[in-house]
N, C-alpha and C positions, 0 to 999 in steps of 0.2 A: 503493499500501500504506499501512497504517496501522502506526504505532510510536509510543503515548502516550508522552511525555516524563516522564509521573510512575513508568514501570516500569524496572526493571533487566533486563538480557538477557544471554543466554549465547551463546558462539559456536557451541553446538549447539542454537540455534533454539528454546531455551526464555526464558520471561519470568517475572518474579518482581515480585510487588506487596506490599510490607510493611505490616504493619499492627501496631505494637509488636513481641511476639517471634513472633509467627505471619505467614505468608505465603501468598500463594495462588500458584500455578504452572500455566502452559498452554504451549501452543505459539505461536510468533509467526504473524501473517499470513503472512510469507514462508515460513514451514514449511507452512502446511496448503495454500498454493497450489502447492508444489513437490509435495506428497504427492497432491495430487488429491483425490478424494471419499473421506472417512474414512468407514468403515462399523463399527469396531469400536474401543473402547480398553479395554485391559487393564490394570488396576491390582491387583497382588497384594501389593503392600506396606504396606498399611493396619495401624497399630499397631507399625509396625517403624521403627527407627532406620536411616536412610539416608545414607551418606557423600557428601560432595561429588562429583560425575562418575560415581558409581555408577548402574546402571540401575534405575529404579524403577517402570516399566511399557512398556508398547509401545502404538503407535498403528496399526491396519490400515487402510490405503487399497486401491483396488480394484487395485492391481497390486502393492504391496507392504507390507512391514511394518518399522517404523522403531522403535528402541529409544528411551525417553524418559530422560534423563539428569539427575540430581538438580542443580540449580545450586548449591546451599547444602547443607551437612549438617543434617539435621533429622530429629524424628519425623513419619512420614505420619500425619495426623490423620483427614483422610477424602478419599474420592473422591468427584467429583462425581457423584451418582447419576443426574441428568438426562440424562447422556449414553450411558448403557446404553440408553436407549429411544430417544435423538435423537442418534446421533453425528454428526450434519450440522452440529450446533450449533457443534464445533469450527471447522469450515469458516465458517460464517455469521456467528459472534460470538466469534471467538478469545480477545478480553480480556474478555468478559463472560460470556454464558452458557456458553461453550465452553472455561472453566476445567476443570483436570484434578484437582490436587490440593491439600489445604491441610496445611500443615506447621508445627510447632512448631520455631523456629530453635535450633540447639543452639549454633552459633559464628556470632555477628553478625558478626565481623570479615570472615567470607567475603563478606560484601555489598559490601567495598570492591573486589572482584576481577571484580565484575560489569561488563558494560557500559552505559553510557548509550544511549539511543535514537540520537543522532547516531554514536556510535562503533560501535553494531551496523548502522547504515546502510551506513558505511564498508565492513564486512566484506563485506556482501551485495552492494555495489555499486550500492545505491539512492541 
C-alpha cells in the first residue's frame, strides 16, 4: 500500500494535502482497499463550513456506504466532478485523480492533530 510522506492522515482514513490555506482531501489507499469497488461518491457540503470530524459526504462501494469525516475545519470549496463519471478513480488513484474535496482551512492549528504517514501506518498495522 502507498502512503505518501508529504500528506497528513486521520484515524478515519482520510488524507490531507496542504497548499497554503487550502487543502485537498481524499481517502487513503487502505480505505479504498477496505471498501472495495467504489461506485458513487456523494458530496452535498460544497459552499458550507464543516467542522473537524463532521461528516462532509459519503462514499458508496458495492457492499457498503461509508461516511467521510472532515479532517480539519474549513469551507468546502469544490468537489471532484471527475469522480461523478469515474468513481473508480478513487480506487485506482486515491492520492491523485481520486481526490474528493478541496477546502479553505479555517483553523490551521488543527493540522497539528493530523497523523504522519508513519503514525498512520502504525494505526492500520502496515
